[in-house]
N, C-alpha and C positions, 0 to 999 in steps of 0.2 A: 679583520675582526679577530678578537683575542680567542674566542671559543668557536671552533668550527662546527660544533653541533647546533648552533643557533643560525637562523637566517634572519634577514632584515624583517622588522615588523610590518606586517601586511594585514590591514583590516579586512580586505576582501576575502582573504584565506580564513582569518580568525572567525568571520561571521558566517562563513560557509556559502558565500555567493559566487566564488571563483568558478564553480562548475555550472552556474546557471546563465552564463553568457551576460552577466552584469558587472558593473563596477560601481563601488560606493563613491559618492560625491560629497555626502555630508551625513551628520549624525545629530539627533536631538534626543536627549534623555529626559523623559518626563517621570512623574511620580509612579505611575502605574504601567509604563511601558517604554520601550526604546524604539525610535524610528529612524530608519536608515534611508537616506535619499539615494537612488540609484539611477543609472542610465544603461540602456542597452549598448553593448560594445560594437556589435556588427551593424553597419547601416544596411538599409533594405530599400535601395532606391528603384527597384525594377518592377514594372507593372505586371500584376498577375493576369491581366486580360490580354495586352497586346504586346508585352515585353518592352515597351518603350521605357525611357528613363523619366523618373518622377523627380519633382522638387519638393523640398520641405514646405508643408503648408502651415502646420502649427504642431503642437504636442499636447498630450493628455497624460494624466497620472494614473497608473494602475497600482492598487493597494494589495499587498499579498501578505498574509499571516506567515511568519518565518520561524526559524529555530528560536526558541526562547533563550535569552541571555541569562543563564542561571535559571531562575524561575520567573524572571521578568519578561512578559510577552514582548516579542519583537516584530515590527511591522516594516516591510519594504515598501517604499513609495517610489515606484519606478516610472521615470519620465520616459514615455513612448512617442516617438516622432510619428506624425501622420504626413503621408506624401500625396501629391496629386500628379497623375500622369501628364506629361506635356503633350502627348499624342491623343489620347482618348478621353481624358478628364476623370479616370477612375481615381477613387481616394482609398488608401489602404493604411494600416498601421504597421509599424515595425513588428517584426516576428519576435514574439516573446515566448515561444513553446519550449525553449530551453530552460526557462525559469519556471513555467507552470502550464498546465493544460489550459486550452481556451475556456474562458469564463470560470476557471477555478478561483477559489479564495485562498488556497494554500500553495506556497511554493512547493516545488519538488523535493527540497531538502526538508521542509516541514512535514510533508507526507511521509517521508522515510522515518523521520524522528517519531512521528505519531504511531506508525506501525510498530516500530521497535519497542516504543513505551508500552504499547498494549501487550505485545507477544512475549517480550523478554522481561520487562520490568513489571508486567501485570497491573499497569495502571488502568483505572476505569476511563470510559469514554468521557465522563464528566470531568475528570482531573486532566486529561489531555486537552479537552476544550478550554478549560480554565487557563492552562499553561500557554495555550495559542491565542487566547482572547476571541474566540469564535463561538457561535452557538453550537449547542450539542448536536443538532441535526447536521450542522455543516461538518463537524468533526466526524461524526459517525458515517455519513455518506461518503466523505473523501477516503477514509480508512478502509471501508468495505470495497470501494472501487480500486484502491491501490493494492490491497490484499488480494483481490481477485487478479489483478495484472500480474503481480510478481509471484503469487503462490499458486491459485486455482488455475490460471491460464498457462502455466509453465508446462510446456509439452514433455518435459524430461522428468517430471516429479514422480511418475509411476515406474520409472526404470529401476530394476534391480530389487523390487519389493518382493519379499518372501514371507514375512510376517507382519500381520495387521492386527490392530486392536480396534474394537468397535464399542462404543459407549455412548450413553446420552448425557446431555448437559443441559441444566436449567439456565438458560441465558436471558429470559424475560420475566420480570417479576410484576407484571401488570396484567390487567384483564384483556389486553388487546393482543390478538395474535397467538400463535402457538408458542407455549412456554419453553418447549424442548427443541434441540437440535440433535441430530445423530452425528457423532464425531468418529471419523475413521483415520487412524494413525499408523504410520509406518514404524514397526518396531524392530525392523531388520537391523538397523545400527546398533540397537541395544543388545540384541542376542549376539551379534558378531562382536560386540565391544569396539566399535569403530566410531561411535558418536551418539548423540542424543536421538530421541525419537523425533519423527517429522510429521507435521500435519499434512495429510493427503486431501482431506475434504470435510466440510460440514454441510449437512443437508438439513433444512427445516423439517421439524416433525420427529416423532418417535413411534414407529410402527414397523410391521413386518413389510408392509407395502413400500415404505420409504427406503429401507435398506435393500429390498429386492430390485427396486427400480434403479438404485445405484449400482448394484452388481450387474444388472442387465446392460448398463451403459459402458461397462468395461469389456475389453476384448476377451474372448474365450482363452486365448494363449495367456493372457495376464492372470485370469482366474486360475487356470491350470498350474501356474508357476507358485501360487500361494501354498506354503507348507504348513503354516500354523495361523490360526486365528484365535485371538484372545477376546472374550466377551463376558459381560456380566450375566446375571441370571435372568434377564429380561427375555421372556420366551419368544418375543417378536423377532429378535435378531436370528435365533435358531431356526424358526419357522421360515424366514426368508431365505436363509442359506439352503434349507432343504427344497424349497420351491424352485430355486435356481440351479439345483444340482450342483451346489458349490460344496465341493468335497475336499478340503485341505487335509493334509496328512494327520494333523492334530487340532484338537480344539481344547482351549482352556476355559473354564467357566470361572475365572477370577477376573476382578476388575482390571481393565486395561489401562487406566489412567489413575 
Protein backbone atom coordinates (compact mmCIF):
# COMPACT_ATOMS: atom_id res chain seq x y z
CA UNK A 1 0.00 0.00 0.00
CA UNK A 2 1.47 3.36 -1.06
CA UNK A 3 0.16 5.35 1.93
CA UNK A 4 0.26 3.50 5.26
CA UNK A 5 -2.19 5.97 6.82
CA UNK A 6 -4.96 4.24 4.89
CA UNK A 7 -6.40 0.79 5.47
CA UNK A 8 -8.30 -1.47 3.13
CA UNK A 9 -11.80 -0.20 2.35
CA UNK A 10 -14.27 -1.85 4.74
CA UNK A 11 -18.00 -1.18 4.44
CA UNK A 12 -18.68 -2.74 7.86
CA UNK A 13 -16.43 -0.17 9.54
CA UNK A 14 -17.60 2.72 7.36
CA UNK A 15 -21.25 1.99 8.10
CA UNK A 16 -20.63 1.47 11.82
CA UNK A 17 -21.81 -2.14 12.12
CA UNK A 18 -18.43 -3.62 13.06
CA UNK A 19 -19.19 -3.18 16.76
CA UNK A 20 -22.70 -4.62 16.52
CA UNK A 21 -21.80 -8.24 15.85
CA UNK A 22 -22.96 -7.93 12.23
CA UNK A 23 -21.42 -8.14 8.80
CA UNK A 24 -22.86 -6.43 5.72
CA UNK A 25 -23.75 -8.75 2.86
CA UNK A 26 -25.41 -6.32 0.46
CA UNK A 27 -26.66 -2.80 -0.09
CA UNK A 28 -29.60 -1.12 -1.79
CA UNK A 29 -29.69 2.63 -2.33
CA UNK A 30 -33.22 3.94 -2.73
CA UNK A 31 -34.48 7.48 -3.33
CA UNK A 32 -35.26 8.19 0.29
CA UNK A 33 -33.08 5.73 2.20
CA UNK A 34 -30.19 3.29 2.15
CA UNK A 35 -30.77 -0.37 3.05
CA UNK A 36 -27.93 -2.59 4.24
CA UNK A 37 -28.46 -6.35 4.29
CA UNK A 38 -26.63 -7.93 7.24
CA UNK A 39 -26.15 -11.24 8.97
CA UNK A 40 -25.18 -12.07 12.54
CA UNK A 41 -21.53 -13.08 12.79
CA UNK A 42 -21.65 -15.46 15.74
CA UNK A 43 -23.69 -18.67 15.47
CA UNK A 44 -26.00 -19.43 18.38
CA UNK A 45 -26.74 -23.18 18.20
CA UNK A 46 -27.07 -24.13 21.89
CA UNK A 47 -30.48 -24.56 23.47
CA UNK A 48 -31.45 -22.14 26.25
CA UNK A 49 -33.54 -24.81 27.96
CA UNK A 50 -31.55 -28.05 27.97
CA UNK A 51 -28.19 -27.04 26.51
CA UNK A 52 -28.56 -29.40 23.57
CA UNK A 53 -27.37 -28.55 20.09
CA UNK A 54 -29.88 -27.05 17.69
CA UNK A 55 -30.14 -27.17 13.94
CA UNK A 56 -31.08 -24.28 11.69
CA UNK A 57 -34.82 -24.28 11.10
CA UNK A 58 -35.26 -21.11 9.02
CA UNK A 59 -34.48 -17.40 9.21
CA UNK A 60 -36.31 -14.14 9.79
CA UNK A 61 -35.40 -10.53 9.02
CA UNK A 62 -35.08 -7.93 11.77
CA UNK A 63 -35.16 -4.30 10.62
CA UNK A 64 -33.32 -1.63 12.58
CA UNK A 65 -32.98 2.09 12.01
CA UNK A 66 -29.26 2.84 11.85
CA UNK A 67 -26.81 5.72 11.53
CA UNK A 68 -27.95 8.03 8.73
CA UNK A 69 -25.68 8.11 5.69
CA UNK A 70 -25.23 11.87 5.48
CA UNK A 71 -28.86 12.81 6.04
CA UNK A 72 -30.19 9.78 4.17
CA UNK A 73 -31.93 7.38 6.60
CA UNK A 74 -30.25 3.97 6.79
CA UNK A 75 -31.98 0.70 7.60
CA UNK A 76 -30.30 -2.56 8.61
CA UNK A 77 -32.10 -5.67 7.37
CA UNK A 78 -30.56 -8.33 9.59
CA UNK A 79 -31.04 -11.97 8.66
CA UNK A 80 -31.48 -13.85 11.92
CA UNK A 81 -31.33 -17.65 12.01
CA UNK A 82 -33.88 -19.64 13.98
CA UNK A 83 -32.81 -22.90 15.56
CA UNK A 84 -34.70 -25.93 16.81
CA UNK A 85 -33.20 -28.05 19.58
CA UNK A 86 -32.58 -31.67 18.58
CA UNK A 87 -33.26 -32.80 22.15
CA UNK A 88 -36.27 -30.89 23.51
CA UNK A 89 -37.64 -29.17 20.40
CA UNK A 90 -37.31 -25.62 21.70
CA UNK A 91 -37.08 -22.91 19.01
CA UNK A 92 -35.00 -19.75 19.44
CA UNK A 93 -33.43 -16.98 17.40
CA UNK A 94 -29.81 -15.99 17.05
CA UNK A 95 -28.73 -13.54 19.72
CA UNK A 96 -28.78 -9.97 18.34
CA UNK A 97 -28.36 -8.05 21.60
CA UNK A 98 -24.98 -6.74 20.45
CA UNK A 99 -26.83 -4.93 17.65
CA UNK A 100 -29.90 -3.73 19.56
CA UNK A 101 -31.99 -4.22 22.67
CA UNK A 102 -34.71 -6.89 22.40
CA UNK A 103 -37.72 -5.53 20.48
CA UNK A 104 -35.89 -2.23 19.87
CA UNK A 105 -36.33 -0.44 16.54
CA UNK A 106 -32.99 1.41 16.64
CA UNK A 107 -29.52 -0.09 16.52
CA UNK A 108 -27.16 0.69 19.39
CA UNK A 109 -25.12 2.89 17.07
CA UNK A 110 -28.26 4.80 16.07
CA UNK A 111 -29.12 5.30 19.74
CA UNK A 112 -25.71 6.78 20.42
CA UNK A 113 -25.98 9.04 17.38
CA UNK A 114 -29.44 10.25 18.43
CA UNK A 115 -28.31 11.02 21.98
CA UNK A 116 -25.28 12.98 20.77
CA UNK A 117 -27.43 14.81 18.20
CA UNK A 118 -29.76 16.00 20.96
CA UNK A 119 -27.20 16.80 23.65
CA UNK A 120 -24.22 18.04 21.61
CA UNK A 121 -25.74 19.28 18.34
CA UNK A 122 -28.98 20.51 19.93
CA UNK A 123 -31.19 18.90 17.33
CA UNK A 124 -34.87 18.48 18.11
CA UNK A 125 -36.44 15.06 18.59
CA UNK A 126 -38.44 15.71 15.42
CA UNK A 127 -35.23 16.25 13.42
CA UNK A 128 -33.62 13.15 14.90
CA UNK A 129 -36.72 11.08 14.08
CA UNK A 130 -36.66 12.41 10.52
CA UNK A 131 -32.99 11.52 10.06
CA UNK A 132 -33.64 7.98 11.32
CA UNK A 133 -36.98 7.61 9.47
CA UNK A 134 -38.85 6.58 12.61
CA UNK A 135 -41.87 7.97 14.43
CA UNK A 136 -41.39 10.82 16.92
CA UNK A 137 -42.50 8.61 19.83
CA UNK A 138 -40.07 5.88 18.79
CA UNK A 139 -37.11 8.29 18.73
CA UNK A 140 -38.15 10.05 21.93
CA UNK A 141 -38.69 6.86 23.95
CA UNK A 142 -35.42 5.34 22.72
CA UNK A 143 -33.37 8.45 23.49
CA UNK A 144 -34.88 8.83 26.96
CA UNK A 145 -34.09 5.19 27.76
CA UNK A 146 -30.53 5.47 26.43
CA UNK A 147 -29.97 8.76 28.20
CA UNK A 148 -31.07 7.23 31.48
CA UNK A 149 -28.79 4.22 30.92
CA UNK A 150 -25.60 6.13 30.09
CA UNK A 151 -26.21 9.33 32.08
CA UNK A 152 -28.77 9.10 34.85
CA UNK A 153 -27.96 5.50 35.88
CA UNK A 154 -24.18 6.12 35.89
CA UNK A 155 -23.20 5.50 39.55
CA UNK A 156 -20.13 7.73 39.27
CA UNK A 157 -21.79 10.85 37.94
CA UNK A 158 -22.07 12.43 41.42
CA UNK A 159 -18.42 11.84 42.29
CA UNK A 160 -16.37 14.98 42.93
CA UNK A 161 -19.27 17.44 42.63
CA UNK A 162 -18.65 20.64 44.61
CA UNK A 163 -20.57 23.28 42.62
CA UNK A 164 -24.07 22.78 41.25
CA UNK A 165 -26.46 24.89 39.23
CA UNK A 166 -30.25 24.63 39.51
CA UNK A 167 -32.64 26.04 36.95
CA UNK A 168 -35.97 25.35 35.33
CA UNK A 169 -36.44 24.58 31.66
CA UNK A 170 -39.62 24.71 29.59
CA UNK A 171 -39.46 21.47 27.64
CA UNK A 172 -43.10 20.93 26.72
CA UNK A 173 -45.11 23.42 24.68
CA UNK A 174 -48.43 21.62 24.73
CA UNK A 175 -51.33 21.50 27.15
CA UNK A 176 -50.52 17.92 28.15
CA UNK A 177 -48.37 17.32 31.22
CA UNK A 178 -46.06 19.60 33.19
CA UNK A 179 -44.36 22.19 31.01
CA UNK A 180 -41.26 22.51 33.17
CA UNK A 181 -38.40 20.33 34.36
CA UNK A 182 -35.92 21.16 37.10
CA UNK A 183 -32.37 20.82 35.77
CA UNK A 184 -29.42 20.14 38.07
CA UNK A 185 -25.96 20.69 36.57
CA UNK A 186 -22.45 20.02 37.84
CA UNK A 187 -20.54 23.29 37.47
CA UNK A 188 -17.40 22.04 39.21
CA UNK A 189 -15.41 21.58 35.97
CA UNK A 190 -16.32 25.14 34.93
CA UNK A 191 -15.13 26.60 38.24
CA UNK A 192 -11.95 24.52 38.17
CA UNK A 193 -11.42 25.16 34.46
CA UNK A 194 -11.09 21.45 33.75
CA UNK A 195 -13.97 21.03 31.28
CA UNK A 196 -17.56 21.89 30.48
CA UNK A 197 -20.56 21.61 32.80
CA UNK A 198 -22.18 18.19 33.18
CA UNK A 199 -25.84 17.30 33.39
CA UNK A 200 -26.57 15.59 36.72
CA UNK A 201 -30.31 15.17 36.55
CA UNK A 202 -33.60 16.43 35.17
CA UNK A 203 -36.75 16.13 37.28
CA UNK A 204 -40.21 16.79 35.95
CA UNK A 205 -41.89 19.80 37.53
CA UNK A 206 -40.78 23.12 39.01
CA UNK A 207 -41.52 23.61 42.69
CA UNK A 208 -39.89 23.58 46.08
CA UNK A 209 -41.22 20.05 46.58
CA UNK A 210 -39.50 18.78 43.42
CA UNK A 211 -36.08 20.11 44.38
CA UNK A 212 -36.48 19.13 48.04
CA UNK A 213 -37.35 15.56 47.05
CA UNK A 214 -34.31 15.40 44.76
CA UNK A 215 -32.05 16.66 47.55
CA UNK A 216 -33.48 14.14 50.01
CA UNK A 217 -32.59 11.34 47.60
CA UNK A 218 -28.89 12.28 47.78
CA UNK A 219 -26.52 11.15 50.53
CA UNK A 220 -25.93 13.56 53.39
CA UNK A 221 -22.20 13.30 52.76
CA UNK A 222 -22.74 14.42 49.17
CA UNK A 223 -24.89 17.38 50.26
CA UNK A 224 -22.27 18.38 52.82
CA UNK A 225 -19.57 18.42 50.12
CA UNK A 226 -21.38 21.05 48.01
CA UNK A 227 -19.56 24.37 48.29
CA UNK A 228 -21.57 26.55 45.92
CA UNK A 229 -25.07 26.38 44.46
CA UNK A 230 -26.06 28.71 41.63
CA UNK A 231 -29.79 29.25 41.11
CA UNK A 232 -32.05 31.83 39.56
CA UNK A 233 -34.52 33.98 41.42
CA UNK A 234 -37.26 31.32 41.65
CA UNK A 235 -38.06 31.20 45.38
CA UNK A 236 -39.05 27.53 45.29
CA UNK A 237 -35.44 26.40 44.95
CA UNK A 238 -34.32 28.52 47.92
CA UNK A 239 -37.27 27.26 49.96
CA UNK A 240 -36.38 23.65 49.17
CA UNK A 241 -32.76 24.19 50.18
CA UNK A 242 -33.86 25.66 53.52
CA UNK A 243 -36.32 22.81 54.17
CA UNK A 244 -33.59 20.22 53.66
CA UNK A 245 -31.01 22.16 55.72
CA UNK A 246 -28.96 22.29 52.55
CA UNK A 247 -26.30 24.82 53.49
CA UNK A 248 -23.57 25.26 50.86
CA UNK A 249 -20.84 27.73 51.66
CA UNK A 250 -22.08 30.12 48.98
CA UNK A 251 -25.24 30.74 46.98
CA UNK A 252 -25.38 32.66 43.76
CA UNK A 253 -28.72 34.04 42.58
CA UNK A 254 -27.61 34.27 38.99
CA UNK A 255 -28.86 32.08 36.21
CA UNK A 256 -27.01 28.75 36.18
CA UNK A 257 -27.44 27.97 32.48
